[in-house]
PLY file of the C-alpha trace (Angstrom):
ply
format ascii 1.0
element vertex 515
property float x
property float y
property float z
element edge 514
property int vertex1
property int vertex2
end_header
84.23 152.40 112.78
87.37 154.26 112.34
90.38 152.51 110.94
92.46 153.07 114.14
89.78 151.70 116.26
89.08 148.80 113.91
92.79 147.80 113.92
92.86 147.91 117.66
89.82 145.64 117.83
91.33 143.33 115.26
94.51 143.01 117.20
92.57 142.31 120.39
90.64 139.62 118.68
93.64 137.99 117.00
95.23 137.91 120.36
92.28 136.35 121.94
92.09 133.70 119.16
95.70 132.92 119.79
95.10 132.24 123.50
92.15 129.98 122.88
90.52 129.24 126.21
92.98 131.35 128.14
96.34 131.19 129.66
95.40 128.99 132.55
94.04 126.27 130.28
96.97 126.60 127.90
99.39 126.10 130.87
97.22 123.19 132.09
97.51 121.70 128.62
101.26 121.96 128.53
101.67 120.46 132.16
99.75 117.55 130.99
102.38 117.07 128.18
100.27 118.34 125.27
100.81 121.06 122.45
98.35 123.68 121.74
96.59 123.69 118.31
98.75 126.60 117.05
101.99 124.77 118.15
100.78 121.65 116.28
100.07 123.36 113.05
103.46 125.20 113.21
105.18 121.92 113.91
103.47 120.43 110.70
103.58 123.11 108.29
106.58 124.98 106.64
107.15 128.19 108.57
104.96 131.20 107.48
102.93 129.17 105.09
99.51 129.02 107.04
96.70 130.87 105.41
93.92 130.63 107.95
90.16 131.27 107.40
87.34 131.49 109.89
89.65 133.16 112.53
86.84 135.35 113.98
84.08 132.68 113.78
82.27 132.26 117.09
79.89 129.84 118.67
76.08 129.62 118.31
74.00 130.39 121.30
73.29 127.43 123.65
69.88 125.85 123.94
70.88 124.22 127.11
73.10 125.37 129.98
75.03 128.78 130.27
75.66 130.83 127.00
79.21 130.18 125.57
81.73 133.04 125.64
82.74 134.39 122.40
86.12 132.95 121.59
87.40 133.63 117.97
88.00 130.47 116.00
85.34 128.56 118.06
87.82 125.84 118.99
89.29 124.96 115.86
91.95 126.20 113.36
91.24 125.71 109.70
93.38 126.78 106.76
95.94 125.83 104.10
99.72 125.66 104.23
102.61 123.89 103.02
104.50 120.62 103.85
107.94 120.50 102.25
106.67 122.83 99.49
103.45 121.00 98.75
100.09 122.64 99.67
97.86 120.83 102.26
94.55 121.58 104.03
94.70 121.40 107.61
92.55 121.76 110.82
93.28 121.45 114.52
91.12 121.24 117.47
91.83 123.65 120.26
91.28 121.47 123.52
91.40 124.71 125.58
87.95 125.83 124.08
85.08 123.70 125.62
87.33 120.72 125.44
87.51 121.17 121.73
83.75 120.13 121.37
82.04 120.45 118.01
79.32 122.68 117.18
77.70 123.88 113.96
80.21 126.78 113.47
83.34 124.56 114.06
81.73 121.87 111.78
81.00 124.43 109.03
84.68 125.38 109.02
85.91 121.86 108.87
83.48 120.78 106.31
84.22 123.89 104.15
87.92 123.10 104.37
87.57 119.56 103.33
85.36 120.73 100.22
87.97 123.45 99.49
90.73 120.89 99.58
88.90 118.52 97.26
88.24 121.36 94.85
91.91 122.34 94.93
93.09 118.69 94.87
95.27 118.98 98.02
95.57 116.48 100.98
93.49 117.09 104.37
95.43 116.68 107.60
93.25 116.56 110.65
94.94 117.27 114.13
92.25 115.84 116.24
91.85 116.53 119.99
88.12 116.89 120.89
85.68 115.40 123.31
82.93 115.21 120.73
79.68 117.02 119.99
79.00 120.25 121.91
76.00 119.26 123.92
74.90 122.78 124.81
73.70 123.35 121.10
71.07 120.67 121.47
69.31 119.15 118.66
70.11 121.80 116.30
73.80 120.57 116.44
73.95 118.71 113.21
77.80 119.37 112.76
79.24 116.00 112.34
76.71 115.02 109.68
78.01 117.60 107.37
81.71 116.55 108.24
80.82 112.88 107.58
79.31 113.80 104.15
82.33 116.11 103.20
84.78 113.38 104.01
82.80 110.67 102.23
82.74 112.91 99.08
86.57 113.58 99.41
87.53 110.02 99.76
89.50 108.88 96.90
89.76 112.45 95.54
92.49 113.46 98.05
94.42 111.68 100.78
92.83 112.19 104.07
95.06 111.88 107.38
93.90 111.99 110.84
96.15 112.41 113.83
94.56 111.49 117.21
96.57 113.76 119.57
94.54 113.58 122.78
91.18 112.03 124.21
88.83 111.88 121.29
85.18 110.61 121.34
82.04 109.94 119.59
81.84 111.67 116.02
85.51 112.34 116.15
86.09 108.57 115.87
83.74 108.20 113.03
85.20 111.10 111.04
88.71 109.65 111.57
87.48 106.14 110.34
86.42 107.69 107.07
89.87 108.98 106.44
92.75 106.93 104.72
95.22 106.96 107.63
94.89 107.28 111.43
97.85 108.13 113.46
97.93 108.10 117.36
100.44 108.94 120.02
101.58 106.28 122.56
100.29 107.03 126.03
98.66 110.25 125.06
95.93 109.42 122.48
92.46 107.69 123.08
89.90 107.17 120.50
86.33 105.62 121.48
82.66 105.87 120.77
81.49 105.99 124.36
83.52 106.57 127.44
84.26 104.49 130.57
81.39 106.32 132.45
78.75 105.45 129.77
80.02 101.95 129.58
79.93 101.34 133.22
76.40 102.80 133.58
75.04 100.47 130.55
77.05 97.32 130.82
78.70 97.48 134.46
82.00 97.17 133.02
84.89 99.21 134.32
87.79 100.35 132.12
90.19 103.03 131.82
90.48 105.36 128.92
93.78 103.83 127.94
92.35 100.18 128.22
89.44 101.27 126.21
90.86 103.14 123.20
94.56 103.90 123.73
97.20 103.53 120.89
98.22 99.98 121.91
94.53 98.82 121.73
93.78 100.29 118.27
97.27 99.37 116.79
97.28 95.85 118.10
93.60 94.81 118.60
91.08 96.59 116.71
93.29 97.60 113.68
91.65 101.12 113.73
95.17 102.94 114.01
97.71 102.62 111.28
100.71 104.33 112.74
101.90 105.04 116.43
104.19 107.97 117.35
106.35 108.22 120.37
105.29 111.77 120.86
103.55 114.73 119.06
106.89 115.84 117.33
107.32 112.22 115.95
103.72 112.28 114.92
104.36 115.24 112.62
107.41 113.68 111.19
105.43 110.68 110.38
102.85 112.53 108.61
105.49 114.32 106.59
107.00 111.12 105.52
103.63 109.75 104.68
102.89 112.55 102.29
106.14 112.17 100.63
104.84 108.91 99.05
101.42 110.37 98.02
100.37 112.58 95.26
98.00 115.69 96.01
95.18 113.97 94.41
94.04 111.07 92.32
94.76 113.20 89.29
98.48 113.18 89.98
101.25 110.45 89.88
103.07 109.95 93.23
106.19 112.17 93.78
109.18 110.41 92.37
112.25 110.92 94.44
115.91 110.51 93.65
117.24 107.02 92.89
119.10 105.39 95.82
120.53 101.84 95.80
119.63 99.31 98.42
122.15 98.77 101.23
125.51 97.66 100.30
125.83 93.89 100.10
121.95 93.25 100.46
121.41 92.20 96.98
124.31 89.61 96.96
123.03 88.10 100.20
119.42 88.04 99.15
119.30 84.21 98.25
120.63 83.34 101.80
117.50 84.72 103.46
115.08 81.80 102.61
116.10 78.59 104.69
116.55 75.34 102.75
113.90 73.59 104.80
110.50 74.90 103.69
109.13 74.46 107.12
111.36 77.11 108.79
110.55 80.70 109.10
112.45 83.83 108.12
111.76 87.55 108.15
110.17 89.07 104.77
111.59 92.42 105.90
114.96 91.19 104.92
114.02 90.66 101.39
112.43 94.07 101.31
115.62 95.80 102.55
117.54 94.12 99.60
114.97 95.44 96.99
113.90 98.78 98.22
115.86 102.13 97.90
118.10 102.31 100.91
116.16 99.51 102.28
113.58 101.76 103.71
110.15 100.45 104.29
107.47 102.80 105.76
105.23 100.19 107.37
101.47 100.63 107.66
99.70 98.91 110.60
103.03 97.27 111.78
101.42 95.84 115.05
98.19 94.59 113.48
97.80 91.30 111.70
101.49 90.73 111.57
101.29 87.91 109.23
101.02 90.29 106.34
103.22 93.31 105.83
101.81 96.46 104.20
103.51 99.78 103.57
105.36 102.11 101.26
109.01 102.11 99.67
110.76 103.39 96.73
112.39 101.58 93.86
114.62 103.65 91.86
112.71 106.79 93.31
109.43 105.16 92.23
106.88 105.06 95.22
105.26 101.69 95.66
102.78 100.05 97.77
103.99 96.77 99.18
102.01 93.91 100.15
104.08 90.73 101.55
103.33 87.64 103.56
105.30 87.48 106.73
106.39 83.80 107.56
107.34 84.83 111.05
103.69 85.00 112.12
101.16 82.43 111.40
103.59 81.25 108.51
102.29 84.06 106.34
98.67 82.55 106.04
95.85 84.89 105.51
93.32 85.35 108.30
90.31 87.58 108.81
92.49 90.62 110.09
95.16 90.07 107.47
92.64 90.18 104.66
91.04 93.44 106.08
94.40 95.14 106.50
95.74 94.32 103.20
92.61 94.92 101.04
92.13 98.29 102.46
95.75 99.05 101.76
95.36 97.81 98.12
92.51 100.08 97.61
94.31 103.09 99.05
97.24 102.63 96.77
94.99 102.16 93.80
93.13 105.32 94.51
96.34 107.32 94.39
98.10 105.71 91.61
100.89 103.81 93.56
102.11 100.71 91.76
101.45 97.44 93.96
104.41 95.22 94.64
103.34 91.93 96.14
105.83 89.49 97.62
104.49 85.99 98.16
105.24 83.10 100.59
101.72 81.96 101.53
100.56 78.45 102.58
96.97 79.60 102.09
94.10 80.77 104.14
94.41 80.03 107.94
92.02 77.06 108.61
89.87 76.61 111.69
86.57 77.00 113.20
87.09 80.38 114.65
88.07 81.83 111.18
85.10 80.27 109.59
82.59 81.66 112.31
84.37 85.14 111.97
83.69 85.30 108.29
86.79 84.34 106.52
84.95 83.67 103.32
83.55 87.22 103.14
86.77 88.83 104.65
89.12 86.70 102.39
87.15 87.77 99.23
88.07 91.26 100.06
91.63 90.54 98.82
90.43 89.08 95.67
87.93 92.22 94.98
90.74 94.58 95.74
93.43 93.29 93.52
91.01 92.59 90.66
89.51 96.10 90.62
92.96 97.83 90.99
94.25 99.41 87.81
97.59 100.54 88.84
100.79 98.64 87.83
100.85 95.21 89.63
104.14 93.20 90.15
104.11 89.90 91.87
107.26 88.20 93.16
106.92 84.47 94.41
109.75 83.88 96.76
108.54 80.48 98.22
105.02 78.90 98.82
102.17 79.88 96.74
99.46 77.48 97.80
95.77 77.16 97.41
93.47 80.19 97.64
96.40 82.09 98.63
97.58 82.13 95.03
94.61 84.35 93.91
94.59 86.38 97.20
98.09 87.52 96.47
97.60 88.66 92.96
98.15 85.72 90.55
98.48 86.07 86.82
94.85 85.46 85.98
93.90 87.98 88.78
95.12 90.78 86.54
98.74 91.27 87.66
101.03 92.71 84.94
104.12 90.70 85.79
104.61 87.67 87.85
108.25 86.76 88.76
109.25 83.72 90.58
112.48 82.61 92.47
113.89 79.02 91.78
112.60 78.28 95.45
109.01 78.95 94.65
106.46 76.29 95.17
103.23 76.79 93.20
100.54 74.37 93.92
97.00 73.82 95.04
98.28 72.82 98.37
101.47 71.61 99.98
102.92 68.16 98.90
102.01 66.22 102.06
98.57 67.60 102.29
97.82 66.86 98.70
99.21 63.31 98.92
97.19 62.55 102.10
94.00 63.66 100.35
94.37 62.30 97.01
96.43 59.18 97.76
94.91 58.19 101.13
93.69 54.67 99.95
96.82 53.86 98.11
98.77 54.65 101.08
96.72 52.60 103.63
96.70 49.56 101.38
100.54 49.49 100.71
102.84 47.28 102.61
104.81 50.15 103.80
102.63 53.10 104.12
105.56 55.50 105.19
107.69 54.58 102.30
104.80 54.92 99.79
103.75 58.16 101.26
107.44 59.61 101.06
107.68 58.27 97.35
104.42 60.10 96.51
105.40 63.37 98.19
108.59 63.31 96.04
106.63 62.60 92.75
104.06 65.47 93.74
106.99 67.90 94.50
108.74 66.95 91.24
105.62 67.44 89.17
104.16 70.51 90.78
106.42 71.88 93.36
108.96 74.24 91.46
108.23 77.31 89.32
109.14 75.72 86.03
105.95 74.08 85.25
103.88 77.16 86.00
106.31 79.21 83.84
105.82 76.56 80.91
102.08 77.28 81.41
102.58 81.04 81.58
101.27 81.41 85.04
104.72 82.77 85.84
106.33 85.26 83.27
109.91 84.56 84.37
111.89 82.65 86.82
114.72 84.72 88.20
117.82 84.56 90.26
117.03 86.33 93.76
119.75 88.92 93.20
118.03 89.97 89.90
114.76 91.00 91.80
115.44 94.74 92.33
116.75 95.01 88.60
113.50 93.24 87.23
111.17 95.41 89.27
112.89 98.52 88.19
112.62 97.50 84.65
108.81 96.72 85.09
108.11 99.88 86.81
109.67 102.02 83.91
107.70 99.90 81.39
104.32 100.08 83.25
104.49 103.75 84.49
102.10 104.83 81.66
99.58 102.05 82.11
96.02 102.94 81.48
93.24 100.44 82.19
89.73 101.29 81.27
87.09 100.41 83.90
83.89 98.63 83.01
80.82 100.94 82.60
79.16 100.92 85.97
78.32 102.95 89.02
80.37 100.97 91.48
81.09 97.30 92.51
79.72 95.72 95.78
82.77 94.76 97.68
82.22 92.19 100.44
82.68 94.53 103.30
0 1
1 2
2 3
3 4
4 5
5 6
6 7
7 8
8 9
9 10
10 11
11 12
12 13
13 14
14 15
15 16
16 17
17 18
18 19
19 20
20 21
21 22
22 23
23 24
24 25
25 26
26 27
27 28
28 29
29 30
30 31
31 32
32 33
33 34
34 35
35 36
36 37
37 38
38 39
39 40
40 41
41 42
42 43
43 44
44 45
45 46
46 47
47 48
48 49
49 50
50 51
51 52
52 53
53 54
54 55
55 56
56 57
57 58
58 59
59 60
60 61
61 62
62 63
63 64
64 65
65 66
66 67
67 68
68 69
69 70
70 71
71 72
72 73
73 74
74 75
75 76
76 77
77 78
78 79
79 80
80 81
81 82
82 83
83 84
84 85
85 86
86 87
87 88
88 89
89 90
90 91
91 92
92 93
93 94
94 95
95 96
96 97
97 98
98 99
99 100
100 101
101 102
102 103
103 104
104 105
105 106
106 107
107 108
108 109
109 110
110 111
111 112
112 113
113 114
114 115
115 116
116 117
117 118
118 119
119 120
120 121
121 122
122 123
123 124
124 125
125 126
126 127
127 128
128 129
129 130
130 131
131 132
132 133
133 134
134 135
135 136
136 137
137 138
138 139
139 140
140 141
141 142
142 143
143 144
144 145
145 146
146 147
147 148
148 149
149 150
150 151
151 152
152 153
153 154
154 155
155 156
156 157
157 158
158 159
159 160
160 161
161 162
162 163
163 164
164 165
165 166
166 167
167 168
168 169
169 170
170 171
171 172
172 173
173 174
174 175
175 176
176 177
177 178
178 179
179 180
180 181
181 182
182 183
183 184
184 185
185 186
186 187
187 188
188 189
189 190
190 191
191 192
192 193
193 194
194 195
195 196
196 197
197 198
198 199
199 200
200 201
201 202
202 203
203 204
204 205
205 206
206 207
207 208
208 209
209 210
210 211
211 212
212 213
213 214
214 215
215 216
216 217
217 218
218 219
219 220
220 221
221 222
222 223
223 224
224 225
225 226
226 227
227 228
228 229
229 230
230 231
231 232
232 233
233 234
234 235
235 236
236 237
237 238
238 239
239 240
240 241
241 242
242 243
243 244
244 245
245 246
246 247
247 248
248 249
249 250
250 251
251 252
252 253
253 254
254 255
255 256
256 257
257 258
258 259
259 260
260 261
261 262
262 263
263 264
264 265
265 266
266 267
267 268
268 269
269 270
270 271
271 272
272 273
273 274
274 275
275 276
276 277
277 278
278 279
279 280
280 281
281 282
282 283
283 284
284 285
285 286
286 287
287 288
288 289
289 290
290 291
291 292
292 293
293 294
294 295
295 296
296 297
297 298
298 299
299 300
300 301
301 302
302 303
303 304
304 305
305 306
306 307
307 308
308 309
309 310
310 311
311 312
312 313
313 314
314 315
315 316
316 317
317 318
318 319
319 320
320 321
321 322
322 323
323 324
324 325
325 326
326 327
327 328
328 329
329 330
330 331
331 332
332 333
333 334
334 335
335 336
336 337
337 338
338 339
339 340
340 341
341 342
342 343
343 344
344 345
345 346
346 347
347 348
348 349
349 350
350 351
351 352
352 353
353 354
354 355
355 356
356 357
357 358
358 359
359 360
360 361
361 362
362 363
363 364
364 365
365 366
366 367
367 368
368 369
369 370
370 371
371 372
372 373
373 374
374 375
375 376
376 377
377 378
378 379
379 380
380 381
381 382
382 383
383 384
384 385
385 386
386 387
387 388
388 389
389 390
390 391
391 392
392 393
393 394
394 395
395 396
396 397
397 398
398 399
399 400
400 401
401 402
402 403
403 404
404 405
405 406
406 407
407 408
408 409
409 410
410 411
411 412
412 413
413 414
414 415
415 416
416 417
417 418
418 419
419 420
420 421
421 422
422 423
423 424
424 425
425 426
426 427
427 428
428 429
429 430
430 431
431 432
432 433
433 434
434 435
435 436
436 437
437 438
438 439
439 440
440 441
441 442
442 443
443 444
444 445
445 446
446 447
447 448
448 449
449 450
450 451
451 452
452 453
453 454
454 455
455 456
456 457
457 458
458 459
459 460
460 461
461 462
462 463
463 464
464 465
465 466
466 467
467 468
468 469
469 470
470 471
471 472
472 473
473 474
474 475
475 476
476 477
477 478
478 479
479 480
480 481
481 482
482 483
483 484
484 485
485 486
486 487
487 488
488 489
489 490
490 491
491 492
492 493
493 494
494 495
495 496
496 497
497 498
498 499
499 500
500 501
501 502
502 503
503 504
504 505
505 506
506 507
507 508
508 509
509 510
510 511
511 512
512 513
513 514
C-alpha cells in the first residue's frame, strides 16, 4: 500500500474509532445525560497526555447471531496518560459499541493495560459503562477471566480505581469488586450481577434498575460503593483528589503536600467538643477538623456504617488514613458493617504506605442477637487482623471511651500501635462503670440496705480506680496523656519520627484473614 493511500486509510479508521457506534448512538447517549468514552478520558487526564494502544483492534467473529461490524477499538479505549503530572493507566468502555459489551479482544486490551500498569508501577483507573459479556462470542469468550486474574495480581501493587458511570452488569461488577475504590454517579450509575428481567423470571420479584443497584443502594445498604458523585464531572474531580493521597505503587511513599494549618481557632476550641456527660453524643468530625490540615477530610464510604469514619487527610502535608468512631451513630460501637468497612480501609492504607491515625471513642462491639447471628465474631476479628498485620506508622488517640473488645479493635498498645495518646477525658476499662458494677457486685448490691446508694458508691469507686487515663499511663498502655489542644502537634511530631519506620514481616506465604 502506498503511503498516500495508507495515510488516507489510517485517517478513516481513526475517525471511525472516534465515532464509536456512530453519530446517532453518540447523540442518544448525550440526550440521556452521559458523556462519551473519549470525553470521559479527556475530562480525567491532563490535556494532550493520552498515549493510546489497541486503537485499531476489532471484534472476533460471532458464534451466534449476526457478525459484528468492524469498529476500531472494539468498544474500549485503553492507554496511559497523566493526572496532575503523574502517570496513570486508564480504560474506558464505549457504550455506543454493542452496549460496551466485553469480548475477548476488549478483554485482552484491558488485561494487557493492567499488566503494563503493574509493571510500570502506576495506578489503574477504570471508567466502566458496559452491559457485561458479549454473548455473540459464545463459549470462547473468556474475557472476564483474564481481567479478574490481572486485577488480582495487580492488587496491592498499584492502586486500582473503578468509576461506574452507567448501567453495568455481570463481570463488570466483579471486576470492580476486585479493585480498591468504587465510585458511582447519583441517579446515573447502576451495578448488579443479574438484571431485573432475570430476577423476575427466577424469583418473581419486580424491581427497577435503580432500586436494584443504584448509587444509593450500594453506598448506603450493600457497602459496595465507596464514593458517590453528583455528576460525571464531579466523579473525575473525586478521582483526582483520591489520587493526590496515594503513591503510584507499593514501592513509593504517599505524595507529601505543602503544610497547611487547621482552621483558625479550631485548636483552641477542641476541648469544648466532648460533652461533660459521657452519655451525650458529639460529632467526631469536629475533632478531625481541628487536627487535619485546613480541616479537610476526604471521607470513604460516608453513607455506609456511619458509626465509624474512614478516609484520608493530611497533617503537616503528610497523607494519613483515618479511622475514627462516630458517637453520633450507635454511640460509635462496632458492628458487622463497621468492622468490614474499617478493616478493608486499614489494609488499603497499609498496602500503599499511608500512616494510620485512629481516634477512639468506643463503648465496645454492638451487642444483640442479630449481630451474633450475622457473624460479629468473624467480622469483628477482621479489625484485629488488619491492625495487627499493618506495618505502617500507627498512631492512636483516645478521646473518651475505650471499653471492652473495642480497645483491641481500635489499635491498642499491645496490638502493635507505635504511639497511644489519651485526653484527660479518656476512660479505659473492660466495660463501663455501671455495667461492671452490675456484673461484679450484683450480690453485694442486692443484699445491701440501700441498693441504689450502694450501686452509686461502687460506680464512683470503679470510675476512680479504672475510669481515667492515668492508671493506664502508669501501666504503659498509654504513652502520654495530653491536653486536647496539643493533639495536632503530637501527631506531627510522631509522623516525623515514624516516617522511616521499617517492620519486618514474619516468614510465611500469607495470613488467613477471617473474611
